[in-house]
N, C-alpha and C positions, 0 to 999 in steps of 0.2 A: 470565580476560579480562573486562574491564568492558564493559557495554552500557548504553544508555539506551533505554527503551521508552516510547512515547507512546500511551496508550489513551484515547480520548475526551477529548483535550486535556489529560490528566493525565500528567505525566512521572514515571517511576519509574526509579531507578538500580538495576541488577542486576549483580552480579559472579558469574561462573560459573567453577567449577573444572571444565573440560571434560575428559571422558574418553570412551572409546568409547561406552558405553551407560548410564553412571551418573556421578554426581558430586555436588557441592554448589553451591547457589545462595545467595548472600548478598543478602537482600532485606528492606528496612525493618527493619534491626537483628536479623534472624532468619537462622539458617542452616538451610536446608532441604535434606535429602538427596533425590535424585531418581533414578529409573530411566526410561529413554526407549528405545523400540524401535519398529520398523516391522513390521507383519504382512504376509503375502503378498498380501492384498487391497488394500494401499496405505494402510491405516489406521495411524496412529501411536498408541501408548499411552504416557501419561505418568503415573508413579506418584510421589506425594509422601506419605510416611507411609502412612496407610491409605486414601488417596483415589486413585482411578484415573480418569483423564480420557481420553476418546476424541477424537482429532483427525483430521479428514477434510478433503477439498477444499482442500489446501494450495496456495497460489499465491504467487509472489514477483514483485514489481515494484520494482526498485531497492531502496529501504529499507523498503518496505511488504510485510508478510506478511498475507495474508488466509486465513482458515480457519474451519472449524466446530469448536467445542469443545462436546462433548456435545450436538450438534445446534443450537447457537446460533452465528450468524455473528459473527466477530471480525475486526478489522483493527488491526494493530499496526505503528507506525512504529518501526523498530529501527536504532540507530546504534551502531557499535563504537567502540573507543578511537581509531582512526585517523580515522573520520568526525567524531567529536566535536572532535578537535584541528583538523582542517581547517575545521570550522564556526567554532571560536573564532578562528582566524587569518583568517577571511573568505574562504577558498577554497571552490570548489565541486568535488565529485568529477567525474571524467570522465563518469559516468553522468548527472549533473545538468546539465551544460553545454549539450549540444546536443539534448536530448530535446525534440522539438517536435511530436510526434504525439499526438493525443488519439484513443484507440480506445475503442470501446464496452466497458465493463467486464462487460456481460451482454447477452443478447439483449433487444431492446425496440424501441419506436417513438419516433422523434424528435417531441416535441411543440413544441419551439421552438428555433431557433438565435438566439442573442443577439448574434452578431458577424457582421461581413462581412469579405471580403478587404480587407486594408490597415489594418484596425483595430489599434490598440495595446492590448495586454492585460498585466496584471501577474500574477505567479504567484498562483494561487488565485482569480482573477476568474471568476465564473460565465460560461460560454460557451454552454451548451446544456442543455435539459431532456430526459431520456430516461425514458419510461414503461416500467416493467418490473414484471410481477406486480402490476399495478394500483396501483403506487406511482410517484410522480414523483421522479426522482433528478436533482439539480442537478450537472452536470458542470463541473469547474473547470479553468482553464488550468494545464497541468503546468509551464510556464515563462513567464517574462516575455518579451515580444517583439511582433512584429506578425504578423497572420494572413496566411499566404501562399496558403492554399487551404481552401475549405470543400467537403468531399466529399459532403455529404448535404443533404437539404432537409426542411422540415417535413413530417411524415407518413410519411417513409421508415421501413421496418422493417429492423432491423439484426440481424446475428448477432453473437455475442460476438467481440471483438477487431476488428470492422470499423472502418476509418478514418473518423473524423468530421471532423477538420480538422488542418491543419498550421500550426505557429507557427515563425517564424524567431527563434531565441533572441537576446536582447540582453543585454549585460553579463554 
């Protein structure tokens, strides 16, 4: 099965021969054998050749997979063959059409809300700033549309997945 992964705005094509816990990955003109398994504590282990990688904190959100790889945070946008075909034909998947909620990706404090109810936004427009672990994180609109509800105010402390705003998707 073919996949396309986007890491830090760099697209990589990967073809995997998927089996239960091992297989081959075709990546940048190389064929890599791999073994993949899950431990009882929830940690995943990935072995390629003599290298062993520890994968923890795995979360999925539509096409985005967020995880720690040997203790370093990674976020990868992954598309399979069907997603790539729909993209080329100009269609959106059902998961992309009506998703109009922006939730806090982590606990933190709202430093700024950049939009108001009724405002039009495009996919990827900055809509809020969330401070978490002494870092400012710019939160972006998950869809194009107009803001139907802002559920928080500047200075509010949020838990992970708390609703920040809702967008009625357009197009």
